[in-house]
C-alpha atoms as one frame of an Amber mdcrd trajectory, in Angstrom:
protein
 161.697 182.491  50.693 164.807 180.841  52.091 164.916 177.258  53.230 165.189
 178.230  56.908 161.844 180.103  56.738 159.966 177.207  55.209 157.621 175.174
  57.370 156.775 171.499  57.091 154.640 168.958  58.898 156.735 167.685  61.804
 156.031 164.763  64.139 155.928 166.119  67.679 153.932 163.569  69.668 154.772
 159.936  68.962 151.978 157.357  68.971 152.834 155.913  72.425 152.566 159.390
  73.977 149.248 160.050  72.244 147.825 156.693  73.315 148.999 157.370  76.851
 146.994 160.601  76.955 143.849 158.978  75.591 144.021 155.911  77.832 144.833
 157.983  80.913 141.894 160.289  80.209 139.506 157.341  79.814 140.794 155.661
  82.970 140.512 158.840  85.051 136.949 159.435  83.843 136.138 155.819  84.680
 137.684 156.204  88.133 135.625 159.295  88.862 132.411 157.544  87.791 133.029
 154.250  89.609 134.296 156.058  92.696 131.027 157.954  92.950 128.896 154.864
  92.294 130.721 152.745  94.881 129.506 149.290  95.939 129.785 146.788  93.066
 131.583 149.320  90.861 134.570 149.378  93.224 136.094 146.263  91.696 136.219
 148.110  88.373 137.524 151.149  90.238 140.486 149.160  91.527 141.342 147.706
  88.128 141.196 151.158  86.571 143.503 152.357  89.337 145.990 149.603  88.502
 145.781 150.632  84.846 146.538 154.251  85.794 149.557 153.193  87.850 150.770
 151.184  84.850 150.338 154.177  82.547 152.090 156.517  84.984 155.058 154.182
  85.340 155.199 153.894  81.557 155.137 157.690  81.190 158.033 158.100  83.593
 160.130 155.665  81.570 158.944 157.126  78.262 159.866 160.549  79.583 163.465
 159.348  79.498 163.630 157.174  76.363 160.596 158.298  74.343 160.199 160.702
  71.432 162.188 163.942  71.497 159.329 166.166  72.695 157.990 163.548  75.116
 161.198 163.512  77.119 161.139 165.425  80.387 164.476 167.043  79.604 162.950
 168.691  76.540 159.783 170.121  78.082 160.425 170.783  81.778 160.932 174.574
  81.751 163.857 176.389  83.275 162.881 179.235  85.656 164.034 181.856  83.127
 161.870 180.340  80.389 158.841 180.190  82.685 159.272 183.846  83.684 159.622
 184.862  80.024 156.485 182.913  79.170 154.462 184.549  81.951 155.638 188.033
  80.967 154.516 187.454  77.369 151.531 185.266  78.191 149.104 186.917  75.778
 151.529 187.104  72.869 151.346 183.807  70.938 154.130 184.897  68.553 156.601
 185.323  71.409 155.274 182.368  73.379 154.980 179.783  70.615 156.011 176.324
  71.862 156.852 173.188  69.941 155.742 170.714  72.594 154.228 171.662  75.943
 154.468 175.332  76.838 156.023 176.042  80.284 152.685 176.241  82.117 151.446
 173.174  80.283 154.578 171.275  81.272 154.106 172.177  84.937 150.452 171.173
  84.679 151.394 167.800  83.196 153.959 167.123  85.924 151.465 168.152  88.603
 148.862 165.804  87.151 151.346 162.917  87.069 152.345 163.496  90.695 148.764
 163.897  91.957 147.579 160.784  90.101 150.538 158.812  91.463 149.701 159.853
  95.026 146.048 158.995  94.417 146.942 155.555  93.093 149.354 154.774  95.923
 146.929 156.015  98.578 144.236 153.820  97.006 146.431 150.772  97.578 146.382
 151.561 101.309 142.771 152.771 101.660 140.075 151.029 103.667 136.458 152.192
 103.971 135.857 149.957 107.032 132.866 148.394 105.260 133.668 146.205 102.279
 136.482 147.794 100.281 140.162 147.757 101.159 143.315 148.185  99.142 145.844
 145.370  98.717 148.409 147.087 100.952 146.192 147.692 103.988 147.498 144.577
 105.745 151.114 145.520 105.093 151.282 149.047 106.516 150.543 150.548 109.952
 146.957 151.536 110.759 148.005 155.181 110.916 149.092 154.947 107.260 145.786
 153.340 106.323 143.814 156.086 108.080 145.863 158.841 106.461 145.740 157.232
 102.990 141.970 156.689 103.221 141.362 160.285 104.268 143.698 161.688 101.625
 142.267 159.498  98.847 138.668 160.566  99.424 138.892 164.045 100.956 141.926
 165.613  99.281 143.188 163.622  96.310 139.829 163.170  94.603 138.799 166.861
  94.723 142.288 167.857  93.591 141.993 165.626  90.528 138.612 167.169  89.676
 140.163 170.638  89.942 143.071 169.650  87.699 140.672 168.223  85.113 138.801
 171.521  84.927 142.089 173.453  84.777 143.176 171.300  81.825 139.866 171.810
  80.045 139.970 175.549  80.659 143.538 175.767  79.341 142.637 173.880  76.163
 139.587 176.065  75.507 141.482 179.256  76.352 144.262 178.465  73.899 141.734
 177.467  71.251 139.442 180.503  71.442 141.708 183.257  72.816 145.240 182.343
  71.764 144.049 180.684  68.533 146.215 177.658  69.239 144.730 174.197  68.781
 146.292 171.934  71.402 143.976 169.011  70.645 144.755 168.304  66.993 148.526
 167.683  67.463 147.687 165.260  70.265 145.457 163.363  67.821 147.604 163.185
  64.687 150.938 163.966  66.354 152.010 166.688  63.917 152.540 170.432  63.803
 153.528 172.757  60.975 156.931 174.012  62.069 160.218 175.367  60.650 162.312
 172.773  58.846 165.047 172.882  61.490 162.676 171.742  64.283 163.736 168.349
  65.705 161.115 165.674  65.095 160.183 162.851  67.436 161.058 159.424  66.102
 157.817 157.486  65.721 158.731 154.299  63.885 157.546 150.703  64.135 160.647
 149.984  66.235 159.948 152.732  68.787 156.299 151.686  68.992 157.336 148.077
  69.605 159.709 149.239  72.327 156.917 151.282  73.901 154.623 148.256  73.883
 157.291 146.131  75.561 157.870 148.853  78.159 154.137 149.039  78.852 153.914
 145.275  79.347 156.874 145.421  81.728 155.191 148.242  83.663 151.974 146.231
  83.907 153.949 143.291  85.310 155.650 145.521  87.887 152.285 146.923  88.999
 150.917 143.381  89.191 153.794 142.421  91.496 153.150 145.450  93.702 149.411
 144.769  93.874 149.794 141.071  94.696 152.624 141.495  97.201 150.158 141.039
 100.082 149.253 137.600  98.746 152.851 136.402  98.756
């Protein structure tokens, strides 16, 4: 066997990316639960929303400076690649992907956009009873009405749909395509050819990620408290 055909354990998902997925999942689940409970749980709902906005801002930045396979430039599919993937959808040998496959990449981007819209609309929402977002006093009433309606009637159901789509995709790949998408997101590694680029996942990059996350939290804090200025 030649060197080029050998396969080794390769770091694909760096620790910051893996933690992002776990924390985002927990926050979204918490948002769904507290949003349905309402009343006293809404204070927790808002804080979880701020956490999600922080994570989303971090992911955007990490999509530029993060590990090789976490960067948008390395997983956003070109139209030709997406078409090729769809034509060979049921052939895992032809459609093997190092990071996100083309459909997975589109799903991730869709989730990021939908969650961003949900978070921003939450900042402008007002239930006319006891709960209002921190931006409701800063924007026109028409914006508040639209944001409130979108947040509850459109954004929330869309997130539920996307959650089920994600779960279905994971189970489909696991049981039909025989591809485990969960394990690499836990330990970060895949068994791949030796010439596959690995994501740098060192103490330095993790420290940078932590600093970026703190900066994102501060930016969100400034946005949330702007009405108090």
